[in-house]
VONUKE-812267 format. One record per atom (N, C-alpha, C): x, y, z; residue in three letters; residue number from 1. Coordinates in steps of 0.02 Angstrom, whole numbers, m for minus. Layout:
residues N
> x;y;z;residuo;num
> X;Y;Z;ALA;NUM
...
This chain:
residues 89
> x;y;z;residuo;num
> m961;m78;m1561;MET;1
> m921;m117;m1529;MET;1
> m847;m97;m1497;MET;1
> m836;m30;m1524;LYS;2
> m784;m8;m1483;LYS;2
> m778;8;m1410;LYS;2
> m840;26;m1402;GLU;3
> m856;28;m1318;GLU;3
> m865;m27;m1273;GLU;3
> m887;m69;m1311;SER;4
> m887;m135;m1283;SER;4
> m806;m152;m1258;SER;4
> m763;m147;m1328;ALA;5
> m698;m170;m1316;ALA;5
> m652;m127;m1266;ALA;5
> m672;m80;m1258;GLU;6
> m654;m26;m1197;GLU;6
> m669;m39;m1133;GLU;6
> m726;m73;m1134;ARG;7
> m766;m102;m1060;ARG;7
> m738;m152;m1027;ARG;7
> m716;m201;m1093;GLU;8
> m679;m264;m1081;GLU;8
> m604;m260;m1072;GLU;8
> m581;m209;m1100;LEU;9
> m496;m179;m1071;LEU;9
> m505;m175;m994;LEU;9
> m556;m123;m987;LYS;10
> m544;m105;m901;LYS;10
> m566;m154;m856;LYS;10
> m609;m207;m882;VAL;11
> m614;m269;m843;VAL;11
> m540;m295;m827;VAL;11
> m506;m304;m881;LEU;12
> m447;m351;m889;LEU;12
> m398;m306;m854;LEU;12
> m395;m245;m839;LYS;13
> m361;m204;m816;LYS;13
> m355;m229;m753;LYS;13
> m441;m232;m716;GLU;14
> m461;m238;m656;GLU;14
> m439;m312;m631;GLU;14
> m441;m365;m679;MET;15
> m403;m429;m657;MET;15
> m331;m430;m636;MET;15
> m293;m377;m682;ILE;16
> m235;m394;m668;ILE;16
> m216;m354;m607;ILE;16
> m241;m312;m596;SER;17
> m234;m266;m532;SER;17
> m255;m310;m478;SER;17
> m305;m357;m473;ALA;18
> m312;m403;m421;ALA;18
> m284;m462;m421;ALA;18
> m244;m485;m463;TRP;19
> m184;m536;m469;TRP;19
> m127;m491;m431;TRP;19
> m113;m445;m449;ARG;20
> m60;m413;m410;ARG;20
> m63;m395;m346;ARG;20
> m134;m368;m309;LYS;21
> m147;m388;m246;LYS;21
> m133;m450;m224;LYS;21
> m161;m495;m249;SER;22
> m158;m573;m205;SER;22
> m88;m574;m207;SER;22
> m34;m559;m253;TYR;23
> 21;m577;m243;TYR;23
> 66;m543;m184;TYR;23
> 35;m479;m187;GLU;24
> 70;m435;m121;GLU;24
> 34;m455;m52;GLU;24
> m24;m499;m55;GLU;25
> m38;m504;5;GLU;25
> 8;m569;35;GLU;25
> 33;m602;6;ALA;26
> 78;m668;16;ALA;26
> 131;m672;m34;ALA;26
> 181;m618;m31;PRO;27
> 245;m624;m71;PRO;27
> 292;m675;m54;PRO;27
> 314;m700;m116;TYR;28
> 386;m740;m107;TYR;28
> 432;m720;m179;TYR;28
> 486;m745;m158;TRP;29
> 522;m743;m212;TRP;29
> 509;m757;m278;TRP;29
> 494;m731;m326;GLY;30
> 487;m743;m392;GLY;30
> 421;m738;m419;GLY;30
> 377;m715;m375;CYS;31
> 307;m690;m384;CYS;31
> 292;m633;m442;CYS;31
> 351;m594;m448;GLU;32
> 342;m541;m527;GLU;32
> 343;m603;m585;GLU;32
> 372;m638;m572;ARG;33
> 380;m697;m643;ARG;33
> 320;m731;m648;ARG;33
> 285;m743;m600;ASP;34
> 208;m780;m609;ASP;34
> 166;m729;m618;ASP;34
> 176;m670;m606;LEU;35
> 124;m620;m636;LEU;35
> 129;m599;m696;LEU;35
> 194;m604;m742;ILE;36
> 209;m597;m801;ILE;36
> 184;m661;m837;ILE;36
> 206;m718;m820;PHE;37
> 168;m776;m837;PHE;37
> 106;m776;m856;PHE;37
> 72;m761;m801;GLU;38
> m14;m759;m809;GLU;38
> m20;m704;m853;GLU;38
> 9;m641;m863;ILE;39
> m8;m590;m922;ILE;39
> 12;m619;m981;ILE;39
> 58;m640;m1000;GLU;40
> 87;m688;m1056;GLU;40
> 32;m736;m1075;GLU;40
> 21;m783;m1030;GLU;41
> m1;m858;m1047;GLU;41
> m95;m838;m1068;GLU;41
> m123;m801;m1019;TYR;42
> m190;m791;m1009;TYR;42
> m213;m720;m1052;TYR;42
> m176;m670;m1047;LEU;43
> m198;m601;m1074;LEU;43
> m184;m590;m1123;LEU;43
> m119;m607;m1149;LEU;44
> m89;m588;m1225;LEU;44
> m139;m623;m1277;LEU;44
> m149;m682;m1277;PRO;45
> m183;m720;m1333;PRO;45
> m257;m697;m1352;PRO;45
> m299;m664;m1301;TYR;46
> m353;m640;m1295;TYR;46
> m343;m572;m1313;TYR;46
> m298;m531;m1311;LEU;47
> m279;m463;m1338;LEU;47
> m254;m472;m1388;LEU;47
> m216;m522;m1421;ARG;48
> m218;m532;m1489;ARG;48
> m275;m536;m1532;ARG;48
> m311;m577;m1499;ARG;49
> m380;m589;m1545;ARG;49
> m429;m533;m1552;ARG;49
> m427;m476;m1492;LEU;50
> m468;m426;m1499;LEU;50
> m435;m381;m1559;LEU;50
> m381;m394;m1559;TYR;51
> m337;m339;m1607;TYR;51
> m361;m370;m1681;TYR;51
> m353;m441;m1694;GLU;52
> m353;m474;m1747;GLU;52
> m428;m468;m1786;GLU;52
> m481;m466;m1734;CYS;53
> m542;m461;m1759;CYS;53
> m567;m388;m1766;CYS;53
> m509;m337;m1742;GLY;54
> m535;m267;m1759;GLY;54
> m572;m226;m1700;GLY;54
> m569;m274;m1651;TYR;55
> m602;m219;m1595;TYR;55
> m558;m171;m1563;TYR;55
> m491;m172;m1557;ILE;56
> m449;m134;m1529;ILE;56
> m387;m125;m1599;ILE;56
> m354;m61;m1568;ASP;57
> m294;m53;m1622;ASP;57
> m231;m37;m1575;ASP;57
> m186;m36;m1610;GLU;58
> m111;m38;m1588;GLU;58
> m103;m1;m1519;GLU;58
> m130;61;m1542;GLU;59
> m122;115;m1478;GLU;59
> m153;90;m1416;GLU;59
> m211;39;m1421;GLN;60
> m238;8;m1362;GLN;60
> m198;m37;m1333;GLN;60
> m171;m85;m1376;ILE;61
> m129;m126;m1361;ILE;61
> m68;m116;m1323;ILE;61
> m37;m58;m1351;THR;62
> 17;m33;m1312;THR;62
> 8;m4;m1250;THR;62
> m51;33;m1238;ASN;63
> m70;59;m1175;ASN;63
> m79;7;m1133;ASN;63
> m121;m55;m1144;PHE;64
> m137;m105;m1111;PHE;64
> m71;m138;m1088;PHE;64
> m30;m156;m1107;LEU;65
> 42;m181;m1103;LEU;65
> 77;m140;m1057;LEU;65
> 68;m68;m1059;SER;66
> 110;m39;m1031;SER;66
> 84;m29;m938;SER;66
> 17;m33;m948;PHE;67
> m20;m37;m908;PHE;67
> m6;m110;m847;PHE;67
> m9;m160;m900;CYS;68
> 10;m232;m870;CYS;68
> 100;m234;m831;CYS;68
> 131;m197;m879;TYR;69
> 199;m190;m845;TYR;69
> 220;m158;m793;TYR;69
> 179;m99;m792;GLU;70
> 177;m63;m735;GLU;70
> 154;m87;m666;GLU;70
> 107;m126;m676;GLN;71
> 90;m184;m608;GLN;71
> 121;m217;m608;GLN;71
> 184;m247;m642;VAL;72
> 227;m289;m624;VAL;72
> 284;m247;m566;VAL;72
> 299;m192;m601;GLU;73
> 337;m141;m559;GLU;73
> 300;m135;m499;GLU;73
> 261;m114;m483;ILE;74
> 218;m96;m423;ILE;74
> 236;m169;m383;ILE;74
> 221;m209;m408;LEU;75
> 213;m274;m363;LEU;75
> 299;m279;m343;LEU;75
> 344;m265;m410;CYS;76
> 426;m274;m375;CYS;76
> 430;m235;m311;CYS;76
> 410;m180;m326;LYS;77
> 418;m123;m277;LYS;77
> 389;m138;m208;LYS;77
> 326;m158;m207;ASN;78
> 284;m164;m140;ASN;78
> 311;m242;m104;ASN;78
> 329;m284;m150;VAL;79
> 375;m343;m133;VAL;79
> 426;m331;m87;VAL;79
> 463;m295;m128;ASP;80
> 522;m275;m98;ASP;80
> 523;m238;m21;ASP;80
> 480;m200;m17;GLU;81
> 474;m177;38;GLU;81
> 441;m234;98;GLU;81
> 418;m278;79;LYS;82
> 401;m326;132;LYS;82
> 449;m377;138;LYS;82
> 490;m390;88;LEU;83
> 546;m449;88;LEU;83
> 610;m430;93;LEU;83
> 614;m376;83;GLY;84
> 678;m321;105;GLY;84
> 729;m322;63;GLY;84
> 712;m342;m15;LYS;85
> 759;m340;m71;LYS;85
> 739;m334;m129;LYS;85
> 764;m305;m187;ARG;86
> 740;m272;m245;ARG;86
> 735;m328;m293;ARG;86
> 659;m343;m327;LEU;87
> 667;m390;m363;LEU;87
> 663;m359;m434;LEU;87
> 694;m382;m472;GLU;88
> 711;m370;m545;GLU;88
> 666;m403;m587;GLU;88
> 653;m376;m645;VAL;89
> 590;m392;m686;VAL;89
> 640;m399;m762;VAL;89
């Protein structure tokens, strides 16, 4: 079961990367907040449930959330380059 949870986390990371890339293709002011909203609204409840059911542990959650907010930072940097102003998260 742990292997399937690892595969699931990998798929979720790919999904977050795809969301980030879609925001980068058509950047606008505040898009980083929208990405954060999607992570918090759609992924965190699922992640919490995986943890509650014992499929993932705290270290996996920490690593996954670090990845998520890394994606937000990458988005800010890339949007900054396109729009010419630093976006703060």
